[in-house]
C-alpha positions as CSV (number, residue, x, y, z in Angstrom):
1,M,0.0,0.1,0.1
2,P,1.3,3.5,-0.7
3,R,1.9,5.6,2.2
4,E,1.9,9.3,2.7
5,I,5.0,10.8,4.4
6,S,5.3,14.3,5.2
7,D,8.6,14.0,7.4
8,I,11.5,14.2,5.4
9,K,13.9,12.3,7.6
10,N,11.5,9.5,7.6
11,F,11.3,9.6,3.8
12,I,15.0,9.4,3.3
13,E,15.2,6.3,5.7
14,I,12.4,4.4,3.8
15,C,13.9,5.2,0.5
16,R,17.4,3.5,1.5
17,R,15.4,0.3,2.0
18,K,15.7,-2.3,-1.1
19,D,12.0,-3.1,-0.9
20,A,11.3,0.6,-2.0
21,S,10.6,0.6,-5.8
22,S,9.1,4.0,-6.6
23,A,8.4,7.3,-5.4
24,R,6.3,10.1,-6.3
25,I,6.4,13.6,-4.9
26,K,3.0,15.5,-4.9
27,R,3.3,19.1,-4.4
28,S,0.1,21.0,-3.4
29,K,-0.5,24.6,-2.6
30,K,-0.1,24.2,1.3
31,T,2.2,21.5,1.7
32,S,4.2,18.9,-0.2
33,A,3.4,15.5,0.4
34,I,5.4,12.4,-0.9
35,K,3.8,8.9,-1.7
36,F,5.8,5.8,-2.8
37,K,5.2,2.2,-3.4
């Protein structure tokens, strides 16, 4: 399941894992949210 992450440090930790296949950065007007599968 894709999960939304708002904390950048948490995002970088998860991106280093081998089971992270893709990431998508969604930019909105108020905040930027990052989703990955």
